C-alpha beads as a LAMMPS data file, in Angstrom:
LAMMPS data file: protein, C-alpha beads

140 atoms
139 bonds

1 atom types
1 bond types

-500.0 500.0 xlo xhi
-500.0 500.0 ylo yhi
-500.0 500.0 zlo zhi

Masses

1 110.0

Atoms # bond

1 1 1 0.022 0.042 -0.032
2 1 1 1.353 3.461 -0.875
3 1 1 2.047 5.818 2.101
4 1 1 0.134 8.934 1.890
5 1 1 -3.178 7.184 1.002
6 1 1 -5.422 7.299 4.045
7 1 1 -7.757 4.562 5.004
8 1 1 -11.256 5.658 5.707
9 1 1 -13.187 3.269 7.798
10 1 1 -15.892 3.507 10.573
11 1 1 -15.639 1.116 13.568
12 1 1 -18.639 0.562 16.040
13 1 1 -18.036 2.481 19.165
14 1 1 -18.984 -0.261 21.493
15 1 1 -16.284 -2.522 19.789
16 1 1 -13.637 0.028 20.414
17 1 1 -14.734 0.476 24.150
18 1 1 -14.812 -3.311 24.597
19 1 1 -11.313 -3.628 23.079
20 1 1 -9.936 -0.738 25.284
21 1 1 -11.469 -2.180 28.454
22 1 1 -9.956 -5.571 27.661
23 1 1 -6.480 -3.877 27.184
24 1 1 -6.959 -1.943 30.443
25 1 1 -7.634 -5.116 32.226
26 1 1 -4.551 -6.836 30.444
27 1 1 -2.413 -3.900 31.556
28 1 1 -3.552 -4.103 35.146
29 1 1 -2.979 -7.899 35.276
30 1 1 0.414 -7.678 33.578
31 1 1 1.468 -5.073 36.041
32 1 1 0.267 -6.981 39.071
33 1 1 1.982 -10.214 37.911
34 1 1 5.213 -8.281 37.252
35 1 1 6.688 -8.687 40.637
36 1 1 6.163 -12.462 40.669
37 1 1 7.496 -12.664 37.131
38 1 1 10.613 -10.666 38.140
39 1 1 11.199 -12.922 41.129
40 1 1 10.876 -16.100 38.884
41 1 1 13.336 -14.629 36.439
42 1 1 15.802 -13.522 39.079
43 1 1 15.722 -17.040 40.512
44 1 1 16.376 -18.665 37.099
45 1 1 19.166 -16.059 36.411
46 1 1 20.852 -16.900 39.669
47 1 1 20.747 -20.520 38.917
48 1 1 22.193 -19.844 35.462
49 1 1 25.054 -17.855 37.079
50 1 1 25.943 -20.837 39.196
51 1 1 25.648 -23.224 36.360
52 1 1 27.964 -21.012 34.107
53 1 1 30.305 -20.845 36.933
54 1 1 30.518 -24.506 37.296
55 1 1 30.711 -24.926 33.449
56 1 1 33.587 -22.426 33.267
57 1 1 35.550 -24.040 36.269
58 1 1 35.283 -27.427 34.559
59 1 1 37.118 -25.870 31.649
60 1 1 39.682 -24.089 33.549
61 1 1 42.575 -26.157 32.008
62 1 1 41.611 -24.491 28.661
63 1 1 41.546 -20.975 29.964
64 1 1 43.535 -18.350 28.132
65 1 1 44.644 -14.885 28.869
66 1 1 44.217 -15.298 32.717
67 1 1 44.023 -11.947 34.630
68 1 1 44.023 -11.433 38.330
69 1 1 43.270 -8.450 40.509
70 1 1 43.638 -8.600 44.464
71 1 1 42.138 -5.851 46.454
72 1 1 43.895 -5.723 49.724
73 1 1 41.317 -3.317 51.307
74 1 1 38.502 -5.834 51.236
75 1 1 40.548 -9.088 50.775
76 1 1 39.121 -9.934 47.472
77 1 1 40.621 -11.626 44.513
78 1 1 39.136 -11.196 41.017
79 1 1 40.070 -13.839 38.308
80 1 1 39.103 -13.113 34.778
81 1 1 39.936 -15.464 31.899
82 1 1 38.723 -16.376 28.290
83 1 1 37.508 -19.524 27.071
84 1 1 37.074 -20.516 23.472
85 1 1 34.022 -22.769 22.979
86 1 1 31.170 -23.565 20.602
87 1 1 27.849 -22.007 21.379
88 1 1 26.270 -25.486 21.811
89 1 1 28.354 -26.226 24.742
90 1 1 27.477 -23.056 26.460
91 1 1 24.505 -23.101 29.105
92 1 1 21.479 -21.086 27.635
93 1 1 20.867 -17.782 29.659
94 1 1 17.243 -17.301 30.801
95 1 1 15.184 -14.898 28.874
96 1 1 12.633 -12.470 30.180
97 1 1 9.264 -13.660 29.017
98 1 1 7.358 -10.516 30.059
99 1 1 7.736 -6.857 29.395
100 1 1 8.701 -4.703 32.525
101 1 1 6.449 -1.747 32.890
102 1 1 7.779 1.111 34.936
103 1 1 5.358 2.591 37.358
104 1 1 5.154 5.988 35.628
105 1 1 4.485 4.291 32.268
106 1 1 1.858 2.148 33.894
107 1 1 0.093 5.194 35.391
108 1 1 0.318 7.057 32.057
109 1 1 -1.222 4.254 29.932
110 1 1 -3.801 3.537 32.486
111 1 1 -4.946 7.164 32.718
112 1 1 -4.961 7.387 28.933
113 1 1 -7.056 4.241 28.432
114 1 1 -9.670 5.383 31.222
115 1 1 -9.871 8.677 29.551
116 1 1 -10.415 7.301 26.230
117 1 1 -13.135 4.941 27.627
118 1 1 -14.906 7.652 29.486
119 1 1 -14.907 9.926 26.346
120 1 1 -16.138 7.115 24.128
121 1 1 -18.893 6.112 26.562
122 1 1 -20.102 9.745 26.493
123 1 1 -20.618 9.931 22.801
124 1 1 -23.869 9.417 20.979
125 1 1 -21.922 8.464 17.740
126 1 1 -22.531 4.883 16.693
127 1 1 -19.135 4.655 14.949
128 1 1 -15.655 6.019 15.536
129 1 1 -13.789 7.897 12.889
130 1 1 -10.444 6.830 11.619
131 1 1 -8.797 9.823 13.361
132 1 1 -10.142 8.861 16.733
133 1 1 -9.309 5.169 16.151
134 1 1 -5.749 6.195 15.410
135 1 1 -5.578 7.991 18.661
136 1 1 -6.326 4.885 20.627
137 1 1 -4.956 2.218 18.183
138 1 1 -1.597 2.037 20.114
139 1 1 -3.427 0.394 22.825
140 1 1 -5.297 -2.123 21.051

Bonds

1 1 1 2
2 1 2 3
3 1 3 4
4 1 4 5
5 1 5 6
6 1 6 7
7 1 7 8
8 1 8 9
9 1 9 10
10 1 10 11
11 1 11 12
12 1 12 13
13 1 13 14
14 1 14 15
15 1 15 16
16 1 16 17
17 1 17 18
18 1 18 19
19 1 19 20
20 1 20 21
21 1 21 22
22 1 22 23
23 1 23 24
24 1 24 25
25 1 25 26
26 1 26 27
27 1 27 28
28 1 28 29
29 1 29 30
30 1 30 31
31 1 31 32
32 1 32 33
33 1 33 34
34 1 34 35
35 1 35 36
36 1 36 37
37 1 37 38
38 1 38 39
39 1 39 40
40 1 40 41
41 1 41 42
42 1 42 43
43 1 43 44
44 1 44 45
45 1 45 46
46 1 46 47
47 1 47 48
48 1 48 49
49 1 49 50
50 1 50 51
51 1 51 52
52 1 52 53
53 1 53 54
54 1 54 55
55 1 55 56
56 1 56 57
57 1 57 58
58 1 58 59
59 1 59 60
60 1 60 61
61 1 61 62
62 1 62 63
63 1 63 64
64 1 64 65
65 1 65 66
66 1 66 67
67 1 67 68
68 1 68 69
69 1 69 70
70 1 70 71
71 1 71 72
72 1 72 73
73 1 73 74
74 1 74 75
75 1 75 76
76 1 76 77
77 1 77 78
78 1 78 79
79 1 79 80
80 1 80 81
81 1 81 82
82 1 82 83
83 1 83 84
84 1 84 85
85 1 85 86
86 1 86 87
87 1 87 88
88 1 88 89
89 1 89 90
90 1 90 91
91 1 91 92
92 1 92 93
93 1 93 94
94 1 94 95
95 1 95 96
96 1 96 97
97 1 97 98
98 1 98 99
99 1 99 100
100 1 100 101
101 1 101 102
102 1 102 103
103 1 103 104
104 1 104 105
105 1 105 106
106 1 106 107
107 1 107 108
108 1 108 109
109 1 109 110
110 1 110 111
111 1 111 112
112 1 112 113
113 1 113 114
114 1 114 115
115 1 115 116
116 1 116 117
117 1 117 118
118 1 118 119
119 1 119 120
120 1 120 121
121 1 121 122
122 1 122 123
123 1 123 124
124 1 124 125
125 1 125 126
126 1 126 127
127 1 127 128
128 1 128 129
129 1 129 130
130 1 130 131
131 1 131 132
132 1 132 133
133 1 133 134
134 1 134 135
135 1 135 136
136 1 136 137
137 1 137 138
138 1 138 139
139 1 139 140
């Protein structure tokens, strides 16, 4: 489709309200589940860190470019080294399967969704114009 050509459609107002309400519910559920999801991810990440440490120590004999740094003020020794390996041998790092929503972003999105729903509920129009739809389409 060529850019510059506008699509002109009319969408039923109740359908848009229903879709926005569903999106608001999903936003609230995702935000509430975020703390549990973050705890689950952190637990998996710590387990992976332990696994990667064990994996690396098992290959210590193949280490290259070994670097050490001793900090006498807190009695810590840092050992850094390189390992050449194939990706198939490497333990898989856990991935976040959720999107982190910052509290200010959550509040802004929630307020905009609630405002759009309130305004659409006050209208007597049976359909929503394309320009109105474009204003709320980012949330659908």
